[in-house]
DOLOFI-493393 format. One line per field, with one value per residue: residue number from 1; residue in three letters; chain; y, x, z of N, C-alpha, C in turn. Coordinates in steps of 0.02 Angstrom, whole numbers, plus 32768, in hexadecimal, padded with zeros to 4 digits. Layout:
// DOLOFI-493393
drenlo = c(NUM,...) $
fipa = c(ALA,...) $
vodren = c(A,...) $
n_yy = c(Y,...) $
n_xx = c(X,...) $
n_zz = c(Z,...) $
ca_yy = c(Y,...) $
ca_xx = c(X,...) $
ca_zz = c(Z,...) $
c_yy = c(Y,...) $
c_xx = c(X,...) $
c_zz = c(Z,...) $
//
This chain:
// DOLOFI-493393
drenlo = c(1,2,3,4,5,6,7,8,9,10,11,12,13,14,15,16,17,18,19,20,21,22,23,24,25,26,27,28,29,30,31,32,33,34,35,36,37,38,39,40,41,42,43,44,45,46,47,48,49,50,51,52,53,54,55,56,57,58,59,60,61,62,63,64,65,66,67,68,69,70,71,72,73,74,75,76,77,78,79,80,81,82,83,84,85,86,87,88,89,90,91,92,93,94,95,96,97,98,99,100,101,102,103,104,105,106,107,108,109,110,111,112,113,114,115,116,117,118,119,120,121,122,123,124,125,126,127,128,129,130,131,132,133,134,135,136,137,138,139,140,141,142,143,144,145,146,147,148,149,150,151,152,153,154,155,156,157,158,159,160,161,162,163,164,165) $
fipa = c(MET,ALA,ILE,LYS,GLY,LYS,VAL,TRP,LYS,PHE,GLY,ASP,ASP,MET,SER,THR,ASP,LEU,MET,MET,PRO,ILE,SER,ALA,ARG,TYR,GLY,ARG,VAL,PRO,GLU,ASP,GLN,GLN,LYS,TYR,SER,CYS,MET,SER,ALA,ILE,ARG,PRO,GLU,PHE,SER,HIS,ALA,VAL,CYS,PRO,GLY,ASP,ILE,VAL,ILE,MET,GLY,ARG,HIS,CYS,GLY,SER,GLY,SER,SER,ARG,PRO,ALA,PRO,ARG,LEU,PHE,VAL,GLU,LEU,GLN,VAL,GLY,CYS,ILE,ILE,ALA,GLU,SER,PHE,SER,PRO,LEU,PHE,PHE,ARG,ASN,ALA,ILE,ALA,ILE,GLY,PHE,PRO,VAL,ILE,GLU,VAL,PRO,GLY,ILE,THR,LYS,GLU,PHE,GLN,GLU,GLY,ASP,GLU,ALA,GLU,VAL,ASP,LEU,ASP,LYS,THR,GLU,VAL,ARG,ASN,LEU,THR,THR,GLY,LYS,VAL,ILE,HIS,PHE,LYS,PRO,TYR,PRO,GLU,MET,ILE,LYS,LYS,ILE,PHE,GLU,LEU,GLY,GLY,PHE,LYS,ALA,LEU,LEU,LYS,GLN,GLU,PHE,SER,GLN,ILE) $
vodren = c(A,A,A,A,A,A,A,A,A,A,A,A,A,A,A,A,A,A,A,A,A,A,A,A,A,A,A,A,A,A,A,A,A,A,A,A,A,A,A,A,A,A,A,A,A,A,A,A,A,A,A,A,A,A,A,A,A,A,A,A,A,A,A,A,A,A,A,A,A,A,A,A,A,A,A,A,A,A,A,A,A,A,A,A,A,A,A,A,A,A,A,A,A,A,A,A,A,A,A,A,A,A,A,A,A,A,A,A,A,A,A,A,A,A,A,A,A,A,A,A,A,A,A,A,A,A,A,A,A,A,A,A,A,A,A,A,A,A,A,A,A,A,A,A,A,A,A,A,A,A,A,A,A,A,A,A,A,A,A,A,A,A,A,A,A) $
n_yy = c(81BF,8212,81F0,8219,8220,8215,8171,80EB,8067,7FB3,7EF4,7E44,7DDE,7E1E,7E19,7E2A,7E1B,7E57,7EF2,7EF3,7EF3,7E79,7EAA,7F16,7EE3,7E9A,7EED,7F25,7F9F,8032,804E,80BE,80D8,8080,8093,80C1,8051,8023,7FC0,7FCA,7F4F,7F3B,7FBD,8039,80C6,80DE,80F5,816F,81C8,81BF,8210,825D,8219,81D0,8147,8091,800E,7F6A,7EC6,7E1B,7DB3,7E14,7E3A,7DBD,7D34,7D50,7D7B,7E0A,7EB2,7EFE,7F4E,7FC0,8012,804A,80A0,80E6,812D,8184,814C,814D,80ED,8029,7FEA,7F48,7EB8,7E36,7E13,7DC7,7D73,7D88,7DF6,7E5A,7E63,7E9C,7F0A,7F5D,7F44,7FAE,8019,803A,804F,7FCF,7F9C,7F2A,7F03,7EB7,7E96,7F33,7F51,7F66,7FD7,8040,8098,80AD,8144,8187,81F5,81D3,81B9,8184,815C,8123,812E,8137,80BF,80B6,80B4,8129,8154,81E1,8208,81C3,81CB,814C,8102,807B,800C,7FD2,7F49,7F78,7F95,7F4B,7F89,7F82,7F91,800C,8066,8042,8076,80FE,8116,8110,8087,7FF0,7FD1,804E,8042,7FE9,801E,8093,803B,7FFC,806C,808E,8032) $
n_xx = c(7EEB,7F64,7FF9,8073,811E,8192,8200,81EB,824C,8239,8265,8260,81CD,8195,8129,8087,8083,80F9,80C0,8075,8073,8070,8030,7FF5,7F9B,7F40,7F07,7F55,7F77,7F39,7EB6,7EC1,7F3C,7F7F,7FC6,803A,8094,80B2,8104,8164,81B4,820F,823F,8250,823D,81EA,8158,815A,81A3,817B,8118,808C,804A,80BB,810F,8111,817E,8189,81D6,81BE,8138,8100,8091,807D,805A,7FEC,7F3F,7F2F,7EF9,7F59,7F62,7F07,7F5C,7FB5,7F64,7F41,7FB0,7FBF,7FF6,802C,8021,803E,80C2,80F1,8141,8102,8076,8021,7F78,7F0A,7F57,7F48,7EB6,7E85,7EC1,7E8B,7E06,7DF6,7E16,7E9B,7F11,7F81,7FF7,802F,80DB,813C,81E8,81FD,8251,82CA,82CC,82CF,830C,8321,82C4,82D6,826A,81B4,814A,809B,8032,7F8B,7F28,7F7A,7FBC,8038,80E8,814E,81F5,822B,82AA,8302,82C9,8293,8212,8195,8116,807D,7FFE,7F6A,7ECD,7E33,7D9F,7D45,7D81,7DC6,7D4C,7D44,7DB7,7DA2,7D20,7D4E,7D66,7D21,7CB9,7C74,7C56,7BE2,7B9C,7B65,7B33,7AC9,7A81,7A4F,79DA) $
n_zz = c(7DC3,7E17,7E81,7EE4,7F1E,7FA3,7FA6,800B,802B,8042,8047,8019,8049,809E,8123,8157,81EE,81FB,81C9,8233,82B9,8338,83C7,8399,8352,839F,8427,8469,844D,8443,83D0,837A,8395,834D,82BE,82DB,82F6,827C,8223,8275,829F,824E,8230,828B,8282,8232,8223,8261,81FC,8184,80F8,80D1,803B,801B,7FCF,7FE3,7FB8,7F90,7FA1,7F66,7F8B,7FD7,8065,80A5,8107,81A6,81A0,81CC,81E9,8193,812A,8151,819E,8165,8101,8173,8192,811E,80B7,8001,7FAD,7F96,7F40,7F01,7ECA,7ED6,7F1C,7FBB,7F9B,7FF6,8051,7FDE,7FB8,8010,803C,7FBA,7FD4,803D,7FF5,7FD1,7F7E,7F32,7ED5,7E60,7E15,7DCF,7DEA,7E1E,7E90,7E4E,7E0B,7E6B,7EF5,7F9A,7FD2,7F61,7EE7,7EB4,7E46,7E2B,7DBE,7DA8,7D51,7CDD,7CED,7D01,7D52,7D97,7DA6,7E05,7E1B,7DAA,7D45,7CFF,7CBF,7CF8,7CC1,7CF6,7CFE,7CEA,7D5D,7D64,7D37,7DB7,7E16,7E05,7E2B,7EAA,7EE1,7EAE,7F0A,7F82,7FC5,7FE6,8023,8020,7F9D,7F9B,7FF5,7F81,7F24,7F55,7F7F,7F06,7EF1) $
ca_yy = c(81D3,81FA,81E2,8233,8226,81D9,8130,80B2,800A,7F6E,7EBE,7E25,7DBD,7E56,7DF3,7E3D,7E23,7E9A,7F0E,7F04,7EC3,7E56,7EE0,7F4C,7ED0,7E7B,7F1F,7F3F,7FD9,804C,8057,8100,80E0,804C,809F,80D3,800B,800D,7FA9,7FD4,7F1F,7F4D,8001,805D,8112,80D8,811C,81B1,81E2,81BD,8251,8255,820D,81AF,810B,8063,7FE2,7F36,7E9D,7DF5,7D93,7E48,7E34,7D7F,7D2C,7D41,7DA3,7E36,7ECE,7F36,7F94,8004,8041,8071,80C7,8125,815C,81A9,8149,8153,80A4,8004,7FBD,7F1C,7E83,7E12,7E21,7D9E,7D7C,7DA5,7E39,7E83,7E74,7EAB,7F57,7F62,7F59,7FE9,8040,804A,802E,7F9B,7F83,7EEA,7F1C,7E7E,7EDA,7F6F,7F62,7F6E,8011,8074,80A6,80D3,8198,819D,8205,81AD,81C9,814B,8165,80F5,8134,8124,808B,80B1,80CF,8159,815F,8227,821E,81B1,81C8,8113,80E5,803D,7FFE,7F9B,7F3E,7FB6,7F83,7F3D,7FDA,7F96,7FA4,804E,8084,803D,80AC,8147,811F,8103,8052,7FBF,7FE0,809C,8030,7FC0,8062,80B5,8018,7FE0,80A0,809A,8005) $
ca_xx = c(7EFC,7FAA,800E,80C6,8127,81D1,820C,81FF,8265,8237,8275,8229,81B5,8164,80EB,8041,80B1,812D,80B3,8048,808D,802A,8025,7FBD,7F5C,7F14,7EF4,7F81,7FA1,7EE3,7EB1,7ED4,7F7F,7FAB,7FE8,8083,80AC,80A1,8159,8191,81DA,8260,8269,822C,8236,81C1,8122,814E,81C6,8157,80F4,8062,804E,80F7,8105,8145,8195,81AD,81E9,819C,8119,80D2,8052,8069,8043,7FAE,7F10,7F31,7EE1,7F8C,7F63,7EFD,7F93,7FD9,7F3B,7F44,7FE1,7FC3,801E,7FFC,8015,8078,80CF,8119,8156,80CF,8045,7FF6,7F49,7EF9,7F66,7F3B,7E64,7E77,7ED7,7E5B,7DCC,7DE9,7E1D,7ED1,7F3F,7FB4,800E,805A,80FF,8186,8232,81FB,8288,830A,82D7,82CA,8337,82FC,82D6,82C2,8226,81A1,80EB,8070,7FEB,7F64,7F1A,7F98,7FDB,8084,8104,818D,8230,8231,82F4,8322,82B1,828B,81C7,8182,80DA,805A,7FB1,7F21,7E9D,7DED,7D70,7D1A,7DD4,7DD7,7D22,7D49,7DE4,7D82,7CED,7D71,7D5D,7CD6,7C69,7C50,7C39,7BA1,7B59,7B4D,7B1A,7A92,7A4B,7A1A,7998) $
ca_zz = c(7E09,7E33,7EC0,7EE1,7F6B,7FB1,7FAA,8038,800A,805B,8023,800F,8084,80CC,812B,818F,8227,820C,81C5,8267,82F5,8366,83FB,8384,8349,83E6,8448,84A2,843D,8436,837C,836D,8389,8323,8286,82F1,8309,823C,8211,82B9,82C4,823A,821D,82D5,827F,81D4,8228,8272,81D4,813D,80F3,80A4,7FF6,7FFC,7FAC,7FF5,7F89,7FB7,7F6F,7F49,7FCC,800E,8095,80AC,814D,81BB,8189,81FF,81AA,8192,8107,8168,81BF,8135,80F3,8194,818A,80F7,806D,7FC4,7F8F,7FA2,7F00,7F13,7EB6,7EDB,7F69,7FE4,7F88,8029,8059,7FA2,7FC1,805D,801B,7F7F,8000,8054,7FC5,7FD3,7F2E,7F33,7E8B,7E5A,7DE7,7DCD,7DE1,7E36,7EB7,7E3B,7DFA,7E97,7F20,7FD3,7FB8,7F0D,7EDC,7E82,7E29,7E20,7D98,7DA0,7D04,7C8D,7CEE,7D07,7DA3,7D86,7DD8,7DD4,7E1C,7D83,7D0C,7CF1,7CC9,7CDC,7CAF,7D10,7CF4,7CF7,7D7A,7D52,7D54,7DE5,7E4F,7DF5,7E45,7EE7,7EFB,7EB2,7F37,7FCF,7FE1,7FD7,8056,7FF9,7F6C,7FAF,7FFB,7F51,7EF7,7F6A,7F88,7EC5,7EED) $
c_yy = c(81D7,8203,81F0,8235,8201,819F,8104,807F,7FEB,7F2B,7E8E,7E02,7DF5,7E3C,7E25,7E4F,7E55,7ED5,7F34,7EDC,7EA7,7E8C,7F02,7F28,7EBB,7EC0,7F38,7F88,7FFF,8064,8090,810C,80AB,8055,80B3,808C,8006,7FF4,7FB9,7F8B,7F2B,7F99,8039,80A2,8116,8109,816D,81E6,81E2,81E7,822B,8252,81E6,816F,80DD,802A,7FAB,7F01,7E5C,7DDE,7DCE,7E3B,7DEB,7D7B,7D2C,7D8F,7DE4,7E7C,7F0E,7F5C,7FC9,802F,806C,80AE,8117,8144,818C,818B,813F,810B,8075,7FE4,7F81,7EEC,7E54,7E1D,7DD3,7DB4,7DB2,7DF1,7E7F,7E9C,7E8B,7F06,7F6F,7F69,7F93,801E,8056,8025,8009,7F92,7F41,7EFE,7ED4,7EAE,7F11,7F75,7F62,7FBB,8052,8061,80BF,8126,819F,81AC,81EA,81C2,8194,8164,813B,80EE,8122,80E2,809E,80D8,80EC,815D,81B1,821F,820E,81B3,8190,810F,809E,802E,7FD0,7F89,7F6B,7F82,7F79,7F7C,7FC3,7FA5,7FF6,807A,806C,8075,80F3,8148,8119,80BC,801B,7FC7,802B,807E,801C,7FF8,807A,8075,8007,8029,80A3,8060,8020) $
c_xx = c(7F3C,7FC8,805C,80DF,817D,81D5,8221,820C,8262,825C,824D,8208,8192,811E,80B2,805A,80DB,811E,8096,804D,805B,800E,7FED,7F83,7F23,7F06,7F1C,7FAD,7F3C,7EFF,7EC2,7F0E,7FAD,7FBB,802E,80A8,80C2,80E5,8180,81BF,821A,825E,822F,8209,8204,8188,811B,8187,8192,8115,80BE,8067,807A,80D7,8133,814A,81B1,81B7,81B1,817C,80FB,8095,8046,806E,7FF7,7F74,7EF8,7F1A,7F0E,7F8A,7F3E,7F37,7FB5,7FA4,7F34,7F6E,7FF4,7FEB,8003,7FEB,8049,8087,80F4,811B,8123,80BA,801F,7FB4,7F02,7F04,7F50,7ED6,7E69,7E84,7E9D,7E18,7DC7,7E11,7E66,7EF6,7F70,7FCF,8040,8098,813F,81BA,8236,8236,82C1,830D,82D5,8303,830A,8310,82C9,8275,8201,8165,80D0,8027,7FB8,7F48,7F39,7FC8,8027,809D,8149,81C1,8249,828C,8318,8317,828D,8241,81BC,8128,80B9,800E,7F7A,7EF2,7E6C,7DCA,7D47,7D4F,7DD3,7D94,7D28,7D7D,7DC2,7D54,7D1C,7D64,7D23,7CA0,7C4C,7C2F,7BFD,7B76,7B41,7B31,7AD9,7A4E,7A29,79EE,795C) $
c_zz = c(7E0A,7E6E,7EAA,7F18,7F6B,7FC3,7FE3,802F,8036,8031,8018,804C,80BC,80ED,815E,81DB,8236,820A,8207,8296,832E,839A,83D9,8368,8377,841D,8479,8488,841F,83DA,835C,835F,8368,82F2,8293,82EE,82B1,822E,8247,82CA,8293,8230,8253,82C6,8242,81F0,8236,8230,8191,813C,80C2,8069,7FE2,7FEE,7FCD,7FBE,7FAF,7F87,7F4D,7F83,7FF5,8025,8097,8107,8180,8195,81BB,81BB,81A4,8164,8114,8195,8187,810D,8136,81AA,814B,80AF,802F,7FA8,7F9B,7F59,7F1C,7ED0,7E9F,7F1E,7F7C,7FA9,7FBC,803C,8014,7F9F,7FE5,804F,8000,7FA8,801F,803B,7FBE,7F9C,7F3F,7EE4,7E80,7E0E,7DF6,7DC6,7DE9,7E68,7E8C,7E21,7E38,7EE8,7F5E,7FD7,7F83,7F25,7E9C,7E71,7E25,7DF6,7D8D,7D55,7CD6,7CA6,7CEC,7D48,7D79,7DBC,7DCB,7DDF,7DDC,7D4C,7CDC,7CEF,7CC8,7CE1,7CE2,7CF6,7D11,7D26,7D4E,7D67,7D92,7E1F,7E43,7E29,7E7D,7F07,7EE8,7EEA,7F6F,7FEE,7FD8,7FEC,8032,7FBC,7F62,7FB7,7FC2,7F22,7EFC,7F83,7F4A,7ECB,7F07) $
//
């Protein structure tokens, strides 16, 4: 599976509170409009300017903070994936559960600038900066996570598994 798009770059400590402001989480914004609040606390233009397949690169401690379902907003905006130096375990699990690729690559923020073109190949376990030609490898996902991605999330995996009983 390959993902190709423009890079949106953010720093360290991007908490779920920044990704999904409280107004979106607690009903002040209708659910079908919540995606437009994604990252609005620090980049108000993000949700309207990001294109399907674009790739978000973040620093250390991505998704720290509360258990807000922030990965859902990136999926609804059709972001291709998030690559970060490190993730909060809860954010990582929430993203995987909905079939959204999150990739941990230490040092990734040094290899990309905002606006670079990137390509991520989950099968080859590589991130390619198409602007500079630099290739960075990452640890492969376990087979179960690959299957979750293939089926579109953990619920789809469970549905498939239990339909065979």
